[in-house]
N, C-alpha and C positions, 0 to 999 in steps of 0.2 A: 739719716741722720750723714750730714757730710763732714770730714773730717781733713783739716786739710795739713800739711808739715809745716812742723815749727821751724826746720832745719832748710835753706836755700842750697843749691847746687856746690855752692863752694865750700860751705861748711861740714856738707855732706864729702867731701874728696878730705878735708882736713882729717875729719873723724877717722876716715878709710886708712889715711896715712899713718895716723897713730896709732890705730890698731895693729897694723902691720909691722911697725918698728916696737912696739913695746909689747905685743906678743912673742917675736921673736926674742928680745932681749929678756922676757921671762920664762921661754923655754932654754936660754942658755944658761940664767944665773939659778935657775929654780930644776937644774938637772940630777944635781945630788937628792933633791928629795924626790924626784921620780926614780934613784936608783933605789932608794930604801923603800918606797913603797913598792916597789915590784918585787924585791926580794923579799918582801912580808906576806905578797899574795903567792908569790911562787913556793912559798913554806906551806903557806894555807890550803895551796893545790886543790882550790876550787872552781877549776874552769880557767879560761883563758886570762889574763891579767887586765887586758882591757876590752870593756864592755863598749861592743857598737850598734848602735839602735838608728832607725829610721825615724829623723822629725822633718815637720814641713817648716820651711824656710822664707826667706826672701823669694819676692814674685810669687809665692805659691810653689817654690821647687823643693823637691824632697833631696833631702843630704842625710850624711851618715852622722851622729853626732859622738865624740868619744867619752867615755869616763873609765877610772881606775872599777874594775867590779866588786860592788859592795852585798850580792846578794846571789844564793845558791843559783847555781844553773838551772834547777826547774820549776823556778819562781813562778813563770805563767808555761806550767806544764800542760795545762790544757788548750793554751793556744788565746785564750781570754783575756785581753789587756788589763791590765789594774793598776789602780792609783797606787802608788807608795807611802805609806804613814810613818810617823815619825818613832812608833816603836813596832815596826814592822816583823815580824817573825822570822821571815823571809831574810833579813839582815844577815850576814855572817859575822863572827865575832871583830874581825879584823874590817869589815866593809861597816860597823857601827861606828865604830872610831874615825873611820875617814870620812863618813857621813856628817857626825858631829863637826868636827873641822874645816869640811867643806875641802878635805884634800881631794875627794873622789874628782873632783871635776877640774882638775888641774889637766888632763889630757886635752882638754877643750880650746888651752892656747892655739893647740894644733888646727881648729876650727877656726880662730879667731885669724890666725897667719894664713889660713886659706881663703878667708873670704866669707866662709859659710856663715860666721857669726861677728859679733862686733862685742865689744866688753862692757856695753851699756846697751841694752835694748829688750824686748821681750822675750821671755823665756820660750824656747822652742816646743812646740808639743806635738805629739803624734796625732794623724790623720782621722785615727778610731774617735780621739776626744773632741779633735774639733768641729769633726760632724755633730756630735752631742752638743757641745756649746754654741753651733752656727743655729742648731733649732730655737735654743734661747734670744741667741741675740746674733744676726746676720751680720751687723758691723766688724764681726772677728776679720771679715775680707781685709780691711785697712791697716790690721797687723802685719800685712804681707807687703805693705809701703817699707818696712823695717827690714833690716838685719835682727835676727834674734840673738839675744846679748846672756853675758856671764851674770850680768847682774841688771836690776830695774829698781824701779821704786815700788812696784808689787813683789819683789823679792825681799827688799828690804822691810814694808811696812806692813804687806798682808802676810805675811809668812809662809810657812810650807804649806804647799796647795794641794791639798789630800779630799779635796769634798768639790762637788760641781758646784756651790755655792761659790766658795772660795775662786772658782776658776773664773765667775762669771764678775766676780770682783776686780780679779787680776784684769779680766780684760778691760775694764772702766779705766783701772788706774793706767793701763797701757795704751789707750785708745788719750787719756789725758797727758800722758808723756809726748806722743805723737804729736800734739797740737802743739806742746811748749816745749819741744827738745830745744836744746842748744847746747854747744860746746861748753859752757860755763857750767849749765845743768849736768852735763854726763861728769863732767869734774869734780863736781860737789857729791852724785853718786858714788862714784868710783873711790872715793874718799872715805864715805862714810860707810863703804861697804868692807873697805880693809880697817876702819876703826873697829866697827863691829868684830869683824873676825880675830883681830888681834887681843881683842878684851874678851873674847868669849860669848858675846852676846849668840844666843839661838836663832835663826830666822829660816 
């Protein structure tokens, strides 16, 4: 299957400028929230406050994604990458609250600011799981035409991706987004995501 990018070079440039400006403003205005979460996690004293993990992003290049720590330090003690689930017992008490309200992903504004990620795009995955997905659908490589994002059609409509079946559905939705993406579609997805979070919808 051949997948073409729905955005032209000018639209992609506008998208990057939007990401840069809005991530900077987000980091600025949400700094009090960052401070509160930092203090909560420091009191909890379960490892480092910021969790850093290698993901594969734009053009297939690895980058470090940032999140507030939500799991115990020994969550993958045997070295085997594991998919997180909604009721995961590895989640700390504060981590569960952060996950529930999507606050754990706030540090990814740094990734957007740096250009590792975008506000809208496919969720970045680890190489371990990419290799597994590729065995089922080699079209995954088209995902590397886009910067990974904080939200996407798959994030909103496919829910929490905790099984291989959901990963393959997510891939199809991400490829559909690539073919049809536009600045208007991005705006709608951002608005929908914010609306769902504010209204407490779980996804």
